[in-house]
N, C-alpha and C positions, 0 to 999 in steps of 0.2 A: 482674223483668220477667215478665209472664205469658207462657206459651208461645203460639205462634201459633194462631189460631183457624181457619186455613185447613186444610181436609182434605188429608191427604197423597195425592199422586198414586200410583196403583198402579205398581209396577215392571214394566217391559216389557223383554224381552231384545232384544239387538241385531238379530237376524234379523227379529223382529216389527216393530221400528222401521224397518228397511230396506224391508220389504215395504210398510208403510204409506206410506213416502215414494214408492215406485214407484207405488202406487195413486193417491196424491194428484197425482202428476205426469201421470197419464194424462188426467185431465179434472177440473179443479178444481171444476166446478159440479155434478157428478153425485154421487148418494149413494154411500157406501162399498160397500154391498151390490151395486150395479150395477157399480161399478168392479171388484170381485172377480170377478164373472161375466164381465166383459169381458176381464180378464187371463187367466182360465182358458181362455176361448175363443181368445185370441191364442196362448197356449202350445200348445193342442191343434192349432190350424190352422196356425200358422206356426213352431212350435218348431224343426223340422229346418232350414228355410230360415234362421232366425235364427242357429242355431249355425254354419251355413256362412258366413253374413255376418260373424259375429264372428271366426271363424277367419281369414277373408281379411283383415279389417281389422287383426287383430293382426299378421299377416305384413307387410301393406303399410304401415300407418300406425304400428304400434308401440304402446307404452304410455307414460303419463306417469310422473312421479317417484313417484306414489302407487300405481302399478300398474293404473290404469284404462285400458282399451283406447280409443284414439282412434277415434271413429266416422266420421272423415273424415281425409284426409291433412292433415298440418300441416307447416309449414316448421320445420326443425330448426336 
């Protein structure tokens, strides 16, 4: 059997893949460079409020079995 003619995809570390997923979830129709600028702006402008919200939701709503913080209260 001849080896596959498909080019191999470059290897990407887990954190890069996670960031790419976050960027893609922000707005699926915008170009990636715009998404990165938007994310940087959100972190700069809303970072402290975001941390406060996550702390509060962790206390009030808890985490799921995989450790993700529930972003709204859920029935247990």
